[in-house]
N, C-alpha and C positions, 0 to 999 in steps of 0.2 A: 515293674513287677518282676519277681524272681521265682523260678521253678527249680525243683530238684527231684531226682528219682524217688518214687514212693518208698517208704520204709519197707525193708525186707527185700528190695531188689538190688542185686549186686551191680547190675548195669542195665541200661535201656538203649534201644536202637535210635539212630538219628536218620531222618528221611530228607530227601532232596525236594520232595513235593508232597502236598497234602491231598493225594488222590483218594477217591471213594473206594470202599471195599467192593469185592466182586458182586455180591447180590444187588448192589445199587444199579448195575448195568442191565439187570433182568428186564426184558420187555422193551429195551431201547432200540434193538436191531443193530447195535454197534458190534462189529466183528471183534472177537477176542484179541486179535492182533493189533487192533486200533484203539484199545482201551488204555487209559492211564493205569499203570500197574504199581501197586503198593510194594515197593522194594526198599529195604533199608540200605543206607550207604555203608561204607566199610568202617564207619566210626560208631563208637558207643559213648554214652555218658555214664560215668561210674558213680556209685553211691556217694552221697554227700557233695558231689560237684553241683554248682549252682550256675544258672544262666538267666540273663535278662530275657523276658518273654513278652509277647503280645498275643492277644487272643483270649479265649480259644476261638478257632474258626472251624465251621463245618467243612468237611472234605467236599471237593467238587472237581469236575473235569469238563473242559469245553471241547466238544467234538466238532471239528470242522473239516470234513473230507474235501469239499470243494468251495472255493471262495466265490464262485459265480452263482451258487445256489444257496443263498443264506437261509432260506426256509428249511433246508435239510440239517442245519447246524443244531446242536443240542447242548444244554448244560445238564450234566449228570450230578445230582447232589446225593452224597452219602450220609450215613449216620455217624461215622467216626469223626472225632473232633481232634484238632491239633493246635499246639501252641507254636508260634513262629519264634525262633531263637536266633541269636547271633552266635555262630559257632565257627571258630577259627577265621574270623573276618569274613564270613559268608552267612547268608540267610539259610536256615535249615528248619526242620520241623520235628517235634516230638509229639507222640500221642498223649492226649489229655489223660487217658486212663493209666499212663505210665508215670505221671508226675504229680507232685503236690506243690501248691503255692507256698513259698516261704514267708511266714508271718512271725516277726519278732517284736513288732511295735505298731503303734497306731499309724505311723508313717507308711508302713507296708500295706495296711488296709486302704489308706488314701491313694496309694499307687494303683491298687486294684479298682477302686472307684473311678479314678481318672482313665484307666484303661477301658472300662465299660462305657464311660462317657464318650471317649474317642471312637468307640465302635458303634455308637448310636443305640445303646441298649436301654436308655432312659427315654421316657415319653417326651420330656422337655427339659430345659435348662434348670427349672426350679428344683427338680428331683436331685440333680447333681449338686446344686447349691445347698439344699437342705442337708444332704449327706456330708458334704464338705464342711459346713458350719458345725455340725454335730461332732465330726471327727476333730476339728480344730479345738473344740472345748475339751474333748477327751485327751487330746495330745497335751494340752496345758496341764491337766492333772497328772499325766504320765511323766512329763518333764519335772514335775515337782514331787515325784515319788509318792503320790497319793493313791496307792493301789486300790483301796476300797472304793474310792470315787471312780477310778478307771473302770472297775468291774461294774459298778452301778450304771455308769453311762454307756458302757458297751452293751449291757442288757437293754438299755433304752434304745440303742442303735438297732438291736434285734427287733424291737417293737416298731421302730420307724420303717425298717425294711419290710416287715409283714404288712404294715399299713400301705406302703407304696405298691407292694405286690398285689394285695387285695383290691386295690383301685386301678389295676392295670397300668401302672406308671413305670414299670420296669419289666424287662423280659424275665421269664421264669429262670432262665439260665443265669442271669445276673443275680437274681435273688438267691438262688441256691449256692452260688459261689461266695457271695458276700456274707451270707448267713454262716456258711462253713468256716470262713476265715475269721469271722467275729467270734464264733464259739471256740475256735482254736486259741485265739488270744485270751479269751476269758479263762480258759483252762490253764494257760501259762501263768496268768496273773494270780489265779487262785493257788497254784502251786507255790508261787513266790510268797504268798501270805503264810503258807504252812511252814516255810523254812525258818 
């Protein structure tokens, strides 16, 4: 899966960790000086640069003041979400709100499906195999430049995604992302037909 800065952003910050936002620490009793602090690194990603990514992951921080009192340790979970990227041969993070997933073909949607399968976002293996099989068929039409059939079957993919979501077979997060990238590719294919 590949991400790039959202359209209209000249650059976005890169982070060394995916720590929660300040309000996530409210009520935890963790002193401000001992919290994971959201601070960007000295690096930026500029418009139209692309990076391989995994995720998104919810921000979190493991607080462990003393190792001999495990009952006092806490996991603080935030609402911010991050993608993990490979940046200059190191692992880094970018905020989900700062990037878009790059979708140019059915293969790109397959990469997103595989990512969510790796993250355990599907209820079982059957969901992954249904999506994979459907995308293989769409990929066949795409390879043979049958754009109208690609659009028809991408709309069928949207229906399949809704069915799996309505039956609690995938996380809402996986559904929202997959629906969004599917619509993005449908829009691209419809523009191709108009040309």
